N, C-alpha and C positions, 0 to 999 in steps of 0.2 A: 458528638465528638466519635471517630471512630474508636471501638475496643477489638481487641485482637487476644485471640488465645495464645498462650506462650507458655512450652512444658517448662517447667524448674530444671527437670536431669536434659535437657534438650542444651539449657545454657550452661550448665554444668560445662558438659560436654564441650560447645563452642565457644567456651571460653576460655577453656582451661583448667575451672577453678569447680574441680571435685570436691571439695570442702567448703564450698559457703551451703551454709543454712539456709532457709525458706526466707526465714526471715531479715536475714544480712541481705541476699538478693532483691529485697521487697524496701526495705532502705535505700541501696543502691542503686536503683529503678527510681523512685522519688527522688532523688538528685537529679537524675535525666528529667525531669519532668513526666514521668510515667507514673497515673496513679492508678493502686490496684484498687480494681472494682469489685471482686470475690474470686471464688474459685469452680470451676465444670468438673462435672459428673468425673471425669478422670484425671483430676488432679490438677489441670491446667492452668496457669493464671490468667484472669481476664484483666487486662492491663487499659486504660483509654490514653488517647494518644490526642495532643493539638495536633490541629489539621497539616501543620506545617512540616513535620520531619517526617515525611511518607516513605524514607527510609527506614526505619522502625516498623514498618507492618508485617513482619517476618520474623523468627527467632533471629537470623541470622542477621537480622540489622540492629536488632536489639542489642543480640550478643556483642557486631561489632561496638559500639556505641561504649558498650559494656570495658571492652578490652580497651580501648582507650581511656576509659575513667580510671582504670586500675592500671595505665601505665604502662601497659603490654604491648600496646603497637603506639606506635607516633607518624605522625604525619601522613601525607597525605597517600594514600594507594590505588593502582592503576591495573587492574587483572594484564597478563599478556596477553595477546591475540597472536593466535594462527592467521595467516594467510587464507582467502575465500576459494572455498573448492563451488560453493553455490549461488548461483544467481536469481533474484527474483525482475522478473520480467515484467512489466507494469506496462497494460497493454493499454489501447486510444478504446476502449471499451470502458476503461474504467469509470464508474460514477463520477461525474460533477462534483455530487457533494460529499464525496469520499475518495481524495486521491492519493493520500500519501502511505505509504508502508515502510515499515525499517523491519530489524530482527536481526539473531545472529543463530551460530551454529553453535551446540551446546555438546562438549562430549568430555565421557569418562566422569559421568556424574552415577553417583551410589543413592540412589530413590529407595531407602526403608521406607518403612509405612511414615515415620515421624515426619522424613523431607518430604514426603508427597503429598502431604496433610497440612504440607506449613507451603510447598509452593502454591496449591489451590487455594489455599488461603491468600497467600500473597496475590496471587493472581484477581481474585471477586474485590478485594480489600482495593487494591489498583483500578478496576473498574468503578468501584463506588466512588473513589474519591476521583482522582486526577483524571478519569475517562469519562465520566458524566455519566456514571451509567451504561458505559459501552457508547454514547453518543458522541462524546471528545474523541474516544482511544479505546481501542478493543484490544484482545490478547487471546492469540494462539495458541497452544504449545502441544508438538506433535512426537510422534516417537520414528526419529529420522528414518530409524531401519525399512518402515515400512512407507516411506517414500522411491520413488521411482523417477529420478530428475529427469528433463528435455536434454539433449546434447545440446548445445547451441550453436556450434556448427562443425563441420567437419575436422575443423584444426583446434578445434579447445574443445581440451577433455572434461572440463568441469559440469555440472548438473545444472539444471536449475527449474526452477516451479513460473505459474504464469498468473499472478493478477488482471482481474478482466472483470465484466458485467456481463452478465445473462440474462434470458429472458426467465421471469418467474415462472412460467411453464416448461422451463429449460430442462437440461439435463437434472438425474435423479443421482443421491447419494446415501447414504447408511448413517444418519444423525446417530453422536451419543445417545445414549438411555433410549434407543429405538432399535427394530429390529428389521424393520421395513423402508423400499427404496422411495424416497419421497420429493418431488420435486422442490426448489425453497417454497413455491408459493405456497404447497402443501405443510412444510415444514412448520410455517405460520398458520396456518388454518389448524393442524393436528398436532402437533406436538406441543407441550408443556411450555418447553423453552423460547419455542418461536413462538406463542402467543404472547409470551411474556415482554418478549423486545420488538413484536413485529409493527410497533409505531414508530421505529429506528430505519426500516429501510422500505414502510407500506406504499409512500410516496415516491420512489424512487421509479423511475424507466425501464434501467436495467439493475440488478441485483449486485452487490459487493459476490466476487466468487473466489476462489483460489484450487488452482491446478497443477499436479504433475502429470505425468506421463499418463498414468492408469487412466487420471479423470480426476473429477469433482473431489476435493478431499477438507475443503473450508468454505465456510457461508458467513464472514463475517459482516456484522459484528453480533451475530445471532446466532450460532454454534458450532462447533467442528464435526467432520465427519466420525465414522465409529473405526475404522481402517486404523485410523492414526494416531488410536486414544494411547496413554502416557499411562503405564503402569510400575511398580518396583520392580519389574524386570528391564525396562526400558535406562539403558543407559547413553543413547545419544538421541537429544532431544533437538527439534526446529522451533527455533521460535518466529513468528510474526505476528507486528501489529500494524493494524488498520486503522486513522482516522480523518477527522478531519483538520488537523494540526500536527505540522513535524515536530514542532518543539516537543511537543504531550506527549510522543509516543514515542521519541528519542529518548527521552527522559525514564519512561517507564520503562522501556525496554533495557535499561542503564540501572535500575533498582533490580528488577528480575537477574541478569546477571552479576551483579554482586554479589544476591544472596544464593547464586548456585555455582560460583566461583568459590565459597564458603564453605559448601558440599567439598571441593575439592574437583569439579570441573575443569577443562580445559575450555575459553573461548574462542570459536572461531568466525571471523569477520563472514560476510556476507556482501555481496554487489548488487547493487538498488538500480537497474538499467530503464529511465526512463526514456522518453524522447528525446529530451532537452538535453540528455549525457547519463553518466553512470558514477554513482557513490560511493562510498564502503560505508557500510554500520555493522556493529553499536559506532553511535558517534561517545566518543572517551574523551571528549577535549576537557583539557584542564580549564576553567576562567580565572581570570583570574578579579579582585579588587581593592580598593585601595582604604585603611582609615588609620587616623593621626592615634599618636600616641598620650594627646593631651585630652579627645574625644573618649576616649576607654577609659582616661581618670579618670574625668568627668562625670561621666554616666555613671561608673562604678562605684566614685567614691572612696578610691583608694589610692594609693601610689605605688608604682608598680616599676621594676627596673626594665629598664631592655631587653635582657636575655630573658628574664620572669615571663614577658609578652609573649615573648617567642615560642617559647616554654610552654603557656597557656594555649597558645596557637595551635602545636601539634598533638598536646593531648586531646583534643577538640578535630582531631583529622584529619585539621589544615598544614597545609607549610606559610611560613610569613618570611621577606627580607626585609631588614628595615633601610629604608633610604633617610641620608642624615642628612639636613638642612635644615632654614631659619626654626623648623617645625619638625619632628619626628614622625617620618608617613612610613605604614608596616604594608609593602604587596604583598598579598594575602592568594594562594593558591585553593582552588575550590574544587573537591573531585567530581566526577559527571554522576555519582547519586544523590548529591545535595541541589534538590529543586528546589530548599526554601532561603538560598543566601539570596537575598533581592537589594537589599540594603548596606549600607557600612554599620546599621547597628546591630544586625544581624549577627556579623562578627564582636560587635561588644559582648553581644547575649552570649556569645559562644565562650568569651573571654570569661566571664561573670561564671559562667557554669562550671566551667572549668577550675576555678579559683574556690568556687565555691561558695554560692549564696549565704548558705549559714556564717561562714565566716565573715561577711561585713558588717559593721559595728555601726547598729542605726547610731544616727547622731543631729543636732536639730538645724537645721538652715543657718547659713551665715546669715540671716535679716534680720532686723531691728522689730518685729511683730510675731507673738505666738497663734497658731490656728485656732478658730475655734467652731464651731457647728454652724454653719448657713442656713439662713432664713431658711429655705426653701426645705434643707435636708430635715429643720425642725418640724414645718408643716407636713411634709411625707412622712415622719416617725405620728407626728399626733393622729393621721387621718388612717394609718398602716395600725395604730392602737385600737381606733374605734371600730375599725372592719374586721379585726378578731374579737373586740365584743359582742362584736354585731350577729356572731358565728363562723364570720368567714375563714379557714388558711390563707396564710400570706405565704406567696409565690415570688419568686425571681425567676425570669425565663431570660431565653439569650435575645437580647437589640435586635438581632438581624434575623432576617427568613427568607422564603422562596416567594417569586410573585406569585407561586401556583396556591398555597397556604395564604397570604396577605388579600389577594384575589378572587379569583377564579373559586375557590372552595368556598368562600366568602359569600360567592355569588353580587362581587362591589367592582366592575367596571374600574379602568385605569381612569384616572382623570376625571371622576364622577364627582358632582358636589356634595355625595353623601361622606360621611363620617366614615374615613378610613379609605377615601376612594384618591387622594395627595396621588401626585407624580411621583415614584420610588426614585429614592436615594439609592444610586444601583453601586454595585460594586465593577470595577472594569476587568479584575482577571481575580474572581473567586476562587477559591480552595474546594469548594465545596459547594451543588446545584442545590441543597439543601439551606444555603446562606448566600445569599447574591445581593441582599437589598437590607436597609434599615426598616421596618418595619414600620407603617403607615398609621396601626393601632394597635389596642394590646389584643381584643377579642381573640385574634384568630391563633394567638400564643395561648389562653386559655381555651378553645374550644380544642387544639393540638394536645393540650393534656389531659383533658377530659378522656379524649379520643385512646392515649393510651393506657386509659385506667378504669379500660369499663369490668376490669375482672376485680375490682375494686367496689367494699361496699358501697350503698348510699345509703343517705345524698350527699354529693359531693357540692358544697356551696366554697369557692374559691376567689382569692380576689389578689391581684396585683398594682402595684404604681410601678409605672416603667414609663421607657424614654420613646419617645416616637418621633417621627422625622418624615418630610415629603419638601419634593423640589417646589422654591421658590423664589422666583430671580428679583427681588425686592431683598432680600436680605443680600447681606454684605458675601457671607460663604453661598448662598445662591440655595440655600437648604434653611427651614423652617423645622425648628426643635420645641418640643413640648413634654412636659410630661404627664400622662393620662393616669385616672385610676380604672381599672373596670373588673367587674364580680361576674359573676356567674353561679347560678342554681339550676341544678341538676338533679332532680327527682319527682315521681311517677308524680305529684299535683305538683308542679313549679308554674306558677303565672306567673302574668305581667304582674297583680296586686302585688304578689312577693317582692319583687325584687322593686316597685314601686315602693315601698315600705320601708324597706332595706335602704332605697336611697335617701328616703325622708330623713329616718333617723339621721344617717350621717348629715345631713344636711343640716339637720336640730345642734347636733354637737359643734358645728362650727357656724352657729347663728345665721345662715344663709338661709334667704327665700328662694324657696324652691317651686317650679312650675312644670308643667307637664302637658301641655297641648300635643294636640293628637298630629302625628307625623307620617313620615313614612321611607322605608329602609330597604333596600333588597336582601337582606342576610334578616331580616324581622318580618311576623306575621303582620299584613294590612290588620286594621281595626284592633291589634294586640300593641303597637308600636306609638311611643311619644318623644318628644325632644326634650333634652334635657337642659331649663331653664332656671340656673342661679341667679340670683339677683339685677332678674331682667334681663341676660345676656343667654341667649343660646350657645350651648358648651359641651354637649353630646347629646348620647340616645338611651332611651330603655325598652325592653320590649319583653316578645315572646323569638326568640331564633326561628326560623323559616323551616318547615320539614323538610326542603332541599338541603340544607344545612346542616342539620342533624344527619341525617342519610348519607349525606357525602363524608361526614368522618365517624359513619358506624357507630353514632350512638342509638338506646331504645330509649330512652327517656326525654320527656319535654326538657326543656331549657329556659330559661328568663335568664335575661342579664341587662347591664349596661356597663355606659362607660361615660366618661367626660373628661373635659381639661383642668388637673388637680388644681391649676391657678386660681381659678375662679372660688375656692373654699378661703383663699388670701384674704 
């Protein structure tokens, strides 16, 4: 989940609630679903966000949500825009892999240190989330006064910049945090940021580039030029975004424009001139969705008056009109910065948050039975207790993971016969490239935990009972699901025998017969790996992790591990 630093003093100023204490803000933020994670050295709140509300990746977005929560703002707000004076000309030479561009001109923004820090943080958090680490969308923000636009024609007074493609060893420019004139290829080889993002464009025949009349000033998605660097003295900005998906970069642009408008800036449209025609950006179109009154009441479990529902929508930053008929249906207007509203249940969630989930009274379902623990849950608890008794620390990781973590870093091929090699159940439109599929096994999650805790004391003996899934056309849902038991022992003397001994003790607790015939698995060392056979059925693997896996996870100690299907102990 993204963690964003938010200065409480900025919240007070932007919300107009100067009298709010830090503790009051923490309570109010928690009601919005923002979890307090700590305080930075300079006193900023560290807030963990759900990946859906990307409009809250800045203090301006958080303050906007609080103002709605406090009732200081209501309904959909769309910034006024001035007519375009700048044109983005999209040239024929633009790389086919990155054909889309959008942007805006922002005038009269007051960028003090806090505002500039917030803008930079918002830019980087959007890169990491919607932008898929700049692969899907990248943002460039420039000091407009340092640009000189080409005049499109003798009859046109406006300015233009050109989005084009250039040879890797083409024109030179001075990149941010550099003093040297470098070609794009040299930036990828010699500049720290260039090396970090080189993989995004290194396979292109021509590299993306943006020119004004003076010359090259931006090399998206890698780095901007130093000439147009934004500072606290900047008052007029040019925002440009390039990417592989028009919808994505348009929404990223909207979030930035709303944040700057909250600082008192004026948004000015730009024209984007493609071969096929000219479009005006930013796209501040207000979308609509529908949800029935009955569905709202059924999901939330409360009875609401029509006027009350409309009021709750407005306190969520939405507008709603009731359409009366056999059933009451609300036509809900959604502002351009809300990229998360994809389904009527998202609207119900907004109504519930505005109503206050703490105000909902718990009640028994209107059914003839009372719930009790499932047998599978009883088994999980028993196995978990045994694992803790064997010295393992119990973990609960996300069920979602990325293909790279699940397969590549564990040296397992997709579709292979090995444990963890099943075809992935992937997410069609994931919010983050870190969570693109349901994991096919649990060990990648445990090795990631080890990787993130190399600064902590050893030994680290970790275990998890968790959900796994893979594609299976024989299932009704075309996805086979299971619960797996996995454990790792990270210590200087960890061996196959250590992992097998713990596994054998666990099986004895459940009167299960364990056999461990030799086998092979690419994540484990040959000759130090065995199949886990419980009561005659092969259900997992045990062994010592391969040095390649250990090095890829920056681990400096041996790791022994096992994983098997929980149902084998039933």
